[in-house]
N, C-alpha and C positions, 0 to 999 in steps of 0.2 A: 217317806221313811221317817219314823218317829225316833225320839231320843232312845228308847229302849232298844230298837233294832240296830241303831248305830253302835251302841255300846256292845251289842252281841256280835256284830260283824268285825269289830276291831278291839284289840286289847289296849284300852286307854291307859296311859301312864298315870300312876298314882301320885298323890301329893308328895310322898317322900322321895320320889325320883328327882324332884327339883331342889330338894333340901341338901345340896352338896355345894362345895365351892364353885364359883362361877367358871373358872378355867376348866375344871373337871366337867361341869355340866355342858359347856360349849362343845366338848368332844363327845360326851355321851349322847347329845342330840343328833349326832351324825348317824344316818341310817334310819332314824325314826320317821314315821309317816305323819305329815302335816295334812289335815283334812278340813275342808270347809263345805258346809251344807248351806245351799241357798235355794230359792224357789226354782232356779234354773236346773238344779241338780247338785250332785256331789262331785267335787274335784279334789284330788289329793296327789301328793308327791313325796318322795323320800328326801329328807334334808341331807344335802351333800356339802354344804358350806355354812359356816357360822363365824361370827366375830364377837369377842367378849369385850365388854366395857366395864371397868372397875372403878366407879365413882366412889367416894368424892375426891380421890387423889389422882384420877386419870383425867388429864386435861382434855382428852377427846370425848369424854362422856358428857351427856347432857346434864348429869347430876354433879358435875365437878364442883368441889367446895360445898357440897350439900345443897346445891341450887334446887330449891323446892318451889315449883311453879305449877300452874294449872296443867301444863304439858307433862311435867315430870312427876306429878303427885303419885301416880300408880307405882312408880319405881320404889317408893318408900314402904310399900305394902309387902305382903308375903310372896314368896317365890312361886312361880307357876302361873302368874297372871299375864295378861296380854297388854303390851305397851306398843301402841301404834302411834306414828307421828308422820307429819307431812314434810317431804323434802321436795321443793319445787312443786311439781304437779303430781308427784308420786306419794303413795302411802307405803310406809315401811313397817314391818312387824318384828317385834322383839319379844323374847321371853324374859320376864322379870326374874331376877335371881338374887342370891344373897339373903341375909336375914332381914327381918322387918327393921326399918330404920336405916338400913345400909343399902342405898340406892344403886344397884347394879343391874345389868341387863345383857342379853345376848341377841345380837341381830341375826336373823335368818337371811342368809345371802343368796342361796340357790337351792333349787329342788330338781330332782329327777322325776319327771311326770310319771304318774302311775294310774290314776283314775280320772275319767272325765277329760281326756285329751282333746276330743273334738270341741268340747265346751271351752277349754283353754284357748284353742286356736281361734274360735269365734270371738272371744273376749279380746284377745291380743291382735286379731286380724293378721295372723302370722301363721305360716305353714311349717316352717323349719322347727322340728321338735326340739332340737338342741339349743334353740334361742328363745323358747317359750318362757322358761323359768330360770334362766341363768343370770339372775341379777335380783336385788332386793325389791326393786320397783316392778319388775316384770312378773315376779312370782305372785305378788299380792293381787295384781290385776288378773292374772291367769286363773287363780283359784277363788277369787272373789272376796278377798280380805279388804275391809274398808275401815275408816275411822270409827265407825259404829261398833267395831270389835274392841275398842279401847276399854280396859278395865275388866273385861270378862276373864274367864278361866279357860285354860287349855284342857280341862278335864270334863267339860260339858259342852254339848252342841250349842251353837253351830260350828265352833272352831275347836279342833281337837289335835292332840299329839298322841300317837299310838305306837305300839311296837312295830318295827319294820324289818330291816335287814341289819346284819352285823358287818361293818366294814372290815375288809381284810387288812387295810393299812390306812393310817391317818397322817396327813402332812400338816405342817404349820408354817406360818410366815407373817410378814408385816400386814397390818390392816390396810385397807384400801381407802384412798381419799382423805387421809389425815393430813391436815395442813400445818399442824403445830410445828413450831421451830425447835421444840425441845425433844426429849427422848420419847414422848408419847407416840410419835410417828413411827418409831422403830420397835415398839412392843410386838413380839411374835404371837399375837392373840387372834389371828385368823386361822381357822382350822377347816380342812376339807378332806373328803375321801380321795385318797391318792388315785390318780389316773382316771377319775370320773369325768366323762366328757361334758357333763352339765354344770360344772363349776364355772363361776362367773369370770375368773381370770386365773389362768394357769401360769406358773412361773416360767420365765424363759429358760430354755435348756442350753 
């Protein structure tokens, strides 16, 4: 499948979709389709969970205090670019947000599988569909996102964000795995589609 056919099959999000405040974008991404084309095929899933990071005043952000390194460089560029980074052995994927020079990003935390489910199972060596993409490291492995995607755009293949579904309701809460002792650990900047079974971590009832 060529670039033209991918564009015809999915309605790709335009540049101005990303040019809104990060907290708003983190919620607007919910329900969108994240698509990755590789030589093995196409895999895609609906975004069901995100986390916003508002550097440089957010101590949990890689760009806290305008920290500009080889890893964070892409965060200083225009919104809608791909920021991948390694955590332990996992590759995680983020959407660059905010204005140029304002390094902010949104972590994609979970997907609901849509296309290429058999390919996802093969890559993950896992059969339970509810655990294929219910975490930021799981989803990248499942749909084939790697560090090679760093710095690319979500508007052109091989990695795309397109129209998907409209969530009926969105929930929010504290971000996951924030170890800071200050208020950063309590920011309610994690967003998910309410009652979606593919979310990485549901709040206790």
